[in-house]
C-alpha distance (Angstrom), angle and dihedral (degrees) to the residues before:
residue distance angle dihedral
X1 . . .
X2 3.78 . .
X3 3.81 96.1 .
X4 3.81 103.0 34.5
X5 3.80 94.7 93.4
X6 3.81 90.9 45.5
X7 3.81 91.9 51.5
X8 3.80 92.1 45.6
X9 3.81 92.5 50.1
X10 3.82 92.2 46.9
X11 3.81 88.3 58.6
X12 3.80 91.5 45.1
X13 3.78 92.9 -120.1
X14 3.76 127.4 151.4
X15 3.78 118.6 -136.6
X16 3.80 88.2 -107.4
X17 3.81 93.9 52.0
X18 3.82 91.6 49.8
X19 3.80 89.5 46.9
X20 3.81 89.7 53.0
X21 3.81 91.4 49.6
X22 3.82 92.1 49.6
X23 3.83 94.3 40.0
X24 3.79 93.0 -122.1
X25 3.80 133.6 112.1
X26 3.79 125.3 -83.8
X27 3.80 86.9 -123.6
X28 3.81 89.4 59.9
X29 3.81 91.5 54.0
X30 3.82 89.4 49.0
X31 3.81 91.6 49.9
X32 3.83 92.3 47.8
X33 3.80 92.6 49.7
X34 3.80 92.4 48.4
X35 3.83 96.5 44.2
X36 3.78 92.6 -116.9
X37 3.79 91.7 126.9
X38 3.80 137.9 -5.8
X39 3.80 128.9 -123.1
X40 3.78 121.6 -115.7
X41 3.80 118.9 -106.4
X42 3.82 94.0 -96.9
X43 3.80 91.0 55.0
X44 3.81 90.7 46.2
X45 3.81 88.9 53.9
X46 3.81 91.0 50.1
X47 3.81 91.4 49.5
X48 3.81 93.2 48.5
X49 3.81 92.4 45.5
X50 3.80 93.1 48.2
X51 3.80 93.1 50.7
X52 3.84 92.1 39.0
X53 3.79 92.3 -124.8
X54 3.79 138.2 106.6
X55 3.77 128.7 -84.9
X56 3.81 86.5 -122.0
X57 3.81 89.7 61.4
X58 3.80 93.8 45.8
X59 3.81 92.2 53.9
X60 3.81 94.4 40.3
X61 3.82 100.9 -109.5
X62 3.81 90.6 125.7
X63 3.78 137.0 25.2
X64 3.82 91.7 -144.6
X65 3.80 106.8 104.9
X66 3.79 97.4 -167.3
X67 3.77 125.1 97.0
X68 3.77 113.8 -98.0
X69 3.78 108.7 -119.6
X70 3.79 123.8 -150.2
X71 3.77 113.6 -98.3
X72 3.75 132.8 -147.4
X73 3.78 119.9 -146.7
X74 3.78 111.0 -128.7
X75 3.75 128.0 -173.7
X76 3.78 108.9 -139.5
X77 3.76 129.2 -172.9
X78 3.82 118.4 -133.6
X79 3.80 93.6 -95.1
X80 3.82 92.7 51.8
X81 3.80 92.3 46.3
X82 3.82 90.5 50.3
X83 3.82 91.6 50.5
X84 3.80 92.3 49.7
X85 3.80 91.2 49.9
X86 3.82 90.1 51.8
X87 3.83 90.6 46.9
X88 3.82 91.3 52.2
X89 3.81 89.8 55.8
X90 3.82 93.4 54.2
X91 3.79 124.0 102.0
X92 3.82 116.8 -111.0
X93 3.82 89.7 -105.1
X94 3.80 92.9 54.4
X95 3.79 90.9 44.9
X96 3.80 89.2 57.3
X97 3.82 89.3 53.8
X98 3.81 89.4 53.3
X99 3.81 89.6 49.7
X100 3.78 90.3 52.7
X101 3.79 92.6 50.5
X102 3.80 92.8 48.1
X103 3.81 91.3 45.8
X104 3.82 90.2 53.1
X105 3.83 89.3 58.0
X106 3.79 95.9 43.9
X107 3.81 111.9 99.5
X108 3.82 91.7 -147.8
X109 3.80 93.2 69.1
């Protein structure tokens, strides 16, 4: 539970307040933060969901604090891969222009 205390402090929560949110005891939060005991998987899920992060981050298996989103494997040809790479290098403003152009060609809109 390497990052639990860090996450709790970033939100300005006391151990008791976090315990109330998770419907567990303050003693449990203390024990998790001090590696005295470990939470069950349901509690780990609640912690990760509350802090909008991954279980891996909470327990210290990764340094990436963001939630891991599901991915879809796509097979791209070279032209598509090149376009995506160029898109990724655009500023948010220019990306929105691209969205507008694509939307204007999409029959659903």
